N, C-alpha and C positions, 0 to 999 in steps of 0.2 A: 834091400838085407839092411837099411838104414830104416823101414818102417821095425820089421823084426826088431832090431835092437831098439828101439825108442818104447813099443810094448815092454821088452820084456825089463827094461827100467822101470817100465812105470811097473808092471807087478812085482818088481822086488822092493818099489817105495810103496806100495801098496803095503803087501806082507813083512815090511819091516818095520814102516814108520811108527804103527800104533805099539811098537811094542820097544819104542824107546825107552817108553812107562811105563811097561807090562811090569805087575808084581808091585809096581811103586806103593797107589792105594792100598792093595790091600794089604800087605805089608805095614803101613805106616797107622791103620787101625789095627792089625795084628797087636802089634806090639805095641801100642798107647792101653788096650782094652786088652791086653794079657799085665801093664804097668796097675790097671786102674783094678783084676780081682785078687794080684798080692797084695792089695792096699788093705782091700775088702775080706783079707784071710787073718790077715794079722791080730789076730786076738789078743794083744795087750796093745792095742793102740788105741786109745781112745777116741770116741766118736772126733771130736775136734781136733784130731792132729790128722783125720783121716781126710774133713773136708777138705781139711788148705792143702796135702799131697793130690786130693783129685782135684783141688783148683789147678796145678802147676801140672796137670796133665789136661785138662779141658782148655788152656791158654796153648798149650802145644797142639793139641790134636785143632780146635777148630780156628772156622773163620770167621771172629764176633764179627762184626765190620759188613763182611758179604751175608750173611746168616741177620742182619739190621735190615741191611740193604732190601731182601731180599723179601723181608718177611716182611715190611713196609709198601714195597711192589712200587706203584707210581705215588706214591706218597712219599716217598724218601727224598725229594728233592725239596717239598714241603717242610723241609723243617731244614736251617741255616747250619751252619758247619761247627756252630757250640751245643745245637739238640742234636743235632747229631750223633755229638758223643756223647752226649749224658742219653743220649737214648738207649745206645748201646749196650754202657756202663748197664744202667736199670732192667736191660731186657733180660743183662745176666745174670744182674741179681733174682731175678721175676724165673728165670729159668732153674738155677741153684732150689730155691724153694719149692720151686714145682715139684722136680725129680730128685733131687735131694735122698729123702726119703726110699724113694723107690730102689734107688743103687742101692744104697746104704744096708736096706734086704737083704743081700744077695745073701742065701741058703749055696752055694757048690752048683750051682744049674752049672749044664754044660754051655759050652758055647762051640758052635762051629763054624769058621769062617769056612764060605761057600765058594762065592762066587765075583770077579771083577770083569765091569764091564766099561770099554770106552769111552765117552757119549760123545767126547767128541779131543781134541789135542790136547785142551785142559781140563776137560771134566770127565769123572767118573762116578761111576758106581758102587760102593763093595756092598753083596752081599751076607748077611748074616742069620742065625739063626739063635736064639735061646730056649734050647731043650731042659725042658720041665720034667716031672714024672706022671706029669699029664697032658701037656700039648707042646707042641711047638712056636715058636715068635719068631716069628721071618723084620729082624728089624738091615733097613738098609739107609747106609752113608752116603749119603751122596755129597761130593769132593770137587775142589777146583785147584789147579797146581798155578801157586803164583809166589813168584821169587825161587823157584826150584822145589817149594814146598807143596806137595799136599795137603790143604785143611778142608776138615769138612765143613758144609756149610748149612743141608739140613740133614733132619733125620728122616726116616722114615718105618716107624711102627704099625704092626699093622695093614701094613697100605694109608695109613694116614701120616700127612708129610707133618710135620712140626711147623713148617713156615706155613704149609697153605692152612693151618687149624689157629695159627695165631696171628695171622694175615688178614681175617675174615675176622677177627675181635677189632683191630688195629682198627679196620677200614669203617666198620662201624660208629670208634669213635672220633675220627676224622671225618666225618659225614656229617656230622653235630659239634664239634668241637674242633675249636683252632694246634698250633702242636705242645706249645704252653701247655693246654688245659691237659692235652694225652699226656704231659710224662707231667706233670699232677699227681692225675687220675694212676700211671702210674708208680711215683714216687708213694701215695697211698696203701696200694696193692702189695709192695715189695715192704714199706711198715707193715704191715696186716690191718690194717685202716680202711 
């Protein structure tokens, strides 16, 4: 009898455990992406005002430190605290410069929020698709739970991870340069030099 109760209890915990956060990662992405779409649809809003509003959503949705740490991988520990902080800021600016024009070029494509998968108790992936007139573009948001909030730490677009793409670039730089030199290179790239 005790064994049956233990098995039943384990089964209940197994079935109910993951649902503790079920829906929260998907809801977080859907809410913030819908806010982005609202901003992009505002015809009377100037481009710089749109960018500023998008920055606020980015700060809410993304875990910049986690994204930066994962982008540098094992090289993260080679940076001291000040270098890490500077890298986080420069990396954010680089991402904005790289992707803001693509985001601003949105022309009412439909976005389908299709599925949420819990990868562990504090990691999830939210699958979405941008549906254009000619194709569907899968975009998956990898998220981590920090302080009761789900935050994005990676975006996978058409099976290409943002983190892995940039990690290979930064690993190549750090193979031949010091962390300070890498930050200098990143500063120049951000400034467009």
